[in-house]
C-alpha positions as CSV (number, residue, x, y, z in Angstrom):
1,M,111.7,114.4,26.0
2,S,108.5,116.0,24.8
3,K,105.3,114.9,26.5
4,L,104.0,114.1,23.0
5,V,106.3,111.1,22.7
6,A,107.1,110.4,26.4
7,N,105.2,107.1,26.5
8,P,108.0,104.4,26.8
9,E,106.0,102.0,24.6
10,I,106.7,104.2,21.6
11,K,110.5,103.8,21.8
12,E,110.1,100.1,22.7
13,S,108.0,99.6,19.6
14,Y,110.5,101.4,17.4
15,D,113.4,99.3,18.7
16,K,111.4,96.1,18.0
17,I,110.7,97.1,14.5
18,R,114.4,98.0,13.9
19,D,115.4,94.5,15.2
20,D,115.4,92.0,12.3
21,K,115.0,89.2,14.8
22,D,111.7,90.5,16.2
23,P,108.6,89.6,14.2
24,M,106.9,92.9,14.9
25,N,107.1,95.0,11.7
26,W,104.8,98.0,12.1
27,V,103.4,100.3,14.8
28,L,100.7,103.0,14.7
29,L,100.7,105.9,17.1
30,E,97.4,107.8,17.8
31,Y,96.6,110.7,20.1
32,I,95.2,109.7,23.5
33,D,92.1,111.8,22.8
34,D,91.0,114.8,20.7
35,K,92.2,117.4,23.3
36,T,95.5,115.9,24.4
37,D,98.8,116.3,22.6
38,E,100.1,113.0,23.7
39,L,100.6,109.9,21.6
40,K,100.1,106.2,22.5
41,V,100.7,103.0,20.7
42,S,97.3,102.2,19.3
43,A,98.2,99.1,17.3
44,S,101.2,97.1,16.2
45,G,101.7,93.8,14.4
46,T,103.5,91.4,12.1
47,G,101.3,91.7,9.0
48,G,103.2,94.5,7.2
49,I,101.8,97.3,5.1
50,K,98.3,95.7,4.6
51,E,97.7,95.1,8.3
52,F,99.0,98.7,9.1
53,R,96.7,100.1,6.5
54,S,93.7,98.3,7.9
55,N,94.2,100.1,11.3
56,C,94.2,103.6,9.8
57,K,90.8,105.1,10.3
58,Q,89.3,108.1,8.5
59,D,88.5,109.9,11.9
60,Q,92.0,109.6,13.3
61,A,95.4,111.2,12.8
62,G,98.7,109.6,13.8
63,F,102.1,108.3,12.8
64,G,103.4,104.9,11.7
65,F,106.6,103.1,11.3
66,I,106.9,100.0,9.1
67,R,109.7,97.6,8.3
68,V,109.7,96.1,4.8
69,N,112.0,93.9,2.7
70,A,112.8,95.3,-0.7
71,S,115.0,94.6,-3.7
72,N,115.7,96.2,-7.0
73,D,117.0,93.0,-8.4
74,P,116.4,89.3,-7.8
75,L,119.7,88.8,-5.8
76,S,119.6,91.6,-3.2
77,Q,117.1,91.8,-0.4
78,R,117.4,94.8,2.0
79,T,115.4,95.8,5.0
80,K,114.0,99.3,4.7
81,F,111.9,101.5,6.9
82,V,108.9,103.7,6.1
83,F,107.7,106.6,8.2
84,V,104.0,107.4,7.8
85,T,102.0,110.5,8.7
86,W,98.3,109.5,8.6
87,C,95.5,112.1,8.6
88,G,92.1,110.7,7.7
89,S,89.6,112.8,5.9
90,K,87.3,113.2,9.0
91,V,90.0,114.5,11.3
92,K,89.1,117.8,13.0
93,V,90.8,121.0,11.8
94,M,92.8,121.7,14.9
95,R,94.2,118.2,15.0
96,K,95.2,118.5,11.4
97,A,97.0,121.7,12.2
98,K,98.9,120.3,15.1
99,L,99.9,117.1,13.2
100,S,102.3,119.1,11.0
101,I,103.9,120.6,14.1
102,H,104.2,117.2,15.9
103,I,106.1,115.5,13.0
104,S,109.5,116.8,14.1
105,Q,108.9,115.5,17.7
106,V,107.9,112.0,16.5
107,K,111.1,112.0,14.3
108,T,113.2,112.2,17.5
109,I,112.1,108.6,18.2
110,F,111.5,107.3,14.6
111,K,114.9,108.4,13.4
112,S,116.0,106.1,10.6
113,F,113.8,105.6,7.6
114,A,114.2,105.4,3.8
115,V,110.8,106.8,2.8
116,E,108.3,109.3,4.3
117,I,104.7,109.0,3.3
118,N,102.0,111.5,4.0
119,A,98.7,109.6,3.7
120,T,95.2,110.9,3.8
121,I,93.3,108.1,2.1
122,P,93.8,104.3,2.2
123,E,94.9,104.2,-1.4
124,D,98.0,106.2,-0.3
125,L,99.0,103.1,1.6
126,E,98.5,100.5,-1.1
127,E,101.4,98.0,-0.8
128,S,102.4,98.4,-4.4
129,T,102.5,102.3,-4.0
130,V,104.6,102.1,-0.8
131,M,107.0,99.5,-2.2
132,L,107.5,101.5,-5.4
133,A,108.5,104.5,-3.3
134,V,110.9,102.3,-1.3
135,T,112.4,100.8,-4.4
136,K,113.0,104.2,-6.0
137,A,114.6,105.4,-2.8
138,M,117.1,102.5,-2.8
139,G,119.4,104.2,-5.3
140,A,121.1,102.5,-8.2
141,N,118.9,100.0,-10.1
142,Y,121.0,97.6,-12.1
143,D,117.9,95.7,-13.3
144,R,116.5,98.8,-15.0
145,Q,115.4,96.9,-18.1
146,A,113.1,94.6,-16.1
147,S,111.6,97.2,-13.8
148,N,108.5,99.3,-14.3
149,Y,109.6,102.6,-12.9
């Protein structure tokens, strides 16, 4: 396993989010510091997309994993997962460059997801924007007349 994602808390957090019985529904990974290519769990919680978004700072880069419940009609609720690459506007150039290389290593842990979002501003993580992307990724929409996409 790569040193980047060697911290066992990362896999433990992923497993909790994948477990529908666990209330934890998001995790944010950050680099330990500006010079180290090693990730740590910087925050996690049960407050969904809004709480995740509030933890993304403009001077940090990192990765997130979020569990959401979605439906494309009133009768079907499905659990879906969102992979987020966060790179705030004040992140240093070298960290931005390495972020794109590190995505594949993070995906060795965060394996199963319906949607991948590359976010650079908080508006990229608006709940309505994320949920629209998840709904579109769900496939057939039998309630097409009533939906707005």
